C-alpha positions in Angstrom: -30.6 -7.1 0.0 -27.8 -8.7 -2.1 -24.9 -10.4 -0.2 -21.6 -8.5 0.0 -18.8 -10.2 -2.0 -16.1 -11.8 0.1 -13.3 -9.8 -1.5 -13.7 -6.1 -2.4 -11.3 -4.5 -4.9 -11.0 -1.2 -6.6 -8.4 0.3 -9.0 -7.4 3.6 -10.5 -4.9 4.8 -13.1 -3.2 8.2 -13.5 -0.2 9.5 -15.4 2.4 10.9 -13.0 5.4 12.8 -14.6 4.5 11.2 -17.9 4.5 7.6 -16.5 1.2 5.6 -16.4 0.6 4.6 -12.8 -1.9 2.0 -11.6 -3.1 1.4 -8.0 -5.2 -1.6 -7.0 -6.6 -1.9 -3.5 -8.1 -5.2 -2.3 -9.6 -6.0 1.1 -9.2 -9.5 2.5 -10.4 -10.5 5.9 -6.9 -10.2 7.5 -5.0 -8.0 5.2 -5.3 -5.0 2.9 -3.5 -5.7 -0.4 -2.2 -2.6 -2.3 -0.4 -2.7 -5.7 1.4 0.4 -6.9 2.9 -0.1 -10.4 4.3 1.8 -13.3 5.5 -1.4 -15.0 2.2 -3.4 -15.1 3.3 -6.0 -12.6 3.4 -6.5 -8.8 7.1 -6.1 -8.3 8.6 -6.2 -4.8 6.1 -7.6 -2.3 6.4 -6.1 1.2 4.5 -7.0 4.3 3.8 -4.0 6.6 2.4 -4.9 10.1 1.5 -2.6 13.0 3.8 -3.1 15.9 1.7 -4.2 18.9 4.6 -3.7 21.3 4.3 0.1 21.0 2.9 1.5 24.2 1.7 4.8 22.6 -1.3 4.0 20.2 -1.2 7.6 18.9 2.3 7.0 17.4 2.0 3.6 15.8 5.2 1.8 14.6 5.3 -0.5 11.7 7.4 -3.5 10.8 8.3 -4.1 7.2 9.5 -7.3 5.7 10.3 -7.9 2.0 8.7 -11.2 1.0 9.7 -11.2 -2.7 12.0 -8.9 -4.7 14.7 -6.4 -3.9 15.3 -5.9 -0.2 16.7 -2.4 -0.2 16.5 0.3 2.5 14.6 2.7 0.2 11.9 -0.1 -0.3 11.3 -0.2 3.5 11.1 3.7 3.7 8.7 3.9 0.8 6.6 1.0 2.1 6.2 2.5 5.5 5.4 6.0 4.1 2.8 4.7 1.7 1.2 2.0 3.8 1.2 3.5 7.2 -2.0 5.6 6.6 -3.7 2.6 4.9 -3.2 0.5 8.1 -4.3 3.3 10.3 -7.4 4.1 8.2 -8.4 0.4 8.2 -8.2 -0.1 12.0 -4.5 -1.0 12.2 -4.8 -4.0 9.8 -1.6 -5.3 8.2 -0.9 -4.3 4.6 0.6 -6.3 1.8 2.2 -3.9 -0.7 3.2 -4.7 -4.3 5.7 -2.0 -5.3 6.9 -1.5 -8.9 7.7 2.1 -9.6 10.1 3.8 -12.0 9.7 7.2 -10.3 10.3 7.4 -6.5 10.1 11.2 -6.2 8.2 12.9 -3.4 5.6 14.1 -5.9 5.0 10.5 -6.9 4.6 9.4 -3.3 2.0 12.2 -2.7 0.1 11.5 -5.8 0.1 7.7 -5.1 -1.3 8.3 -1.7 -4.1 10.3 -3.2 -4.8 7.5 -5.7 -4.9 5.0 -2.8 -7.5 7.2 -1.0 -9.6 7.3 -4.2 -9.8 3.5 -4.4 -10.2 2.8 -0.7 -12.0 -0.5 0.0 -11.8 -0.6 3.8 
């Protein structure tokens, strides 16, 4: 049996509202790294971590922190919306999200989530 690579990565591309959109998902031992881009670059880098202080596991809370880029309220909302299910699906692991989108519409969010599911590495 061949040994598993230390880092697994998958990517997909789709045109959303006429804009080419790329999603790259990479699994590291301690983080899931997801890049969502319509510009071809990482953009704003956001760390999303499950809040261990929450007493109710069925309703996890997440803490977002912008590491690089624009620290705007919409960035935090988008990051939590997109990355919350990634963290939950991967056993509440932290997510590092690269976000660089031209179109922030609800349709784009839904399509991007489907793209992330298609390139799931965890």
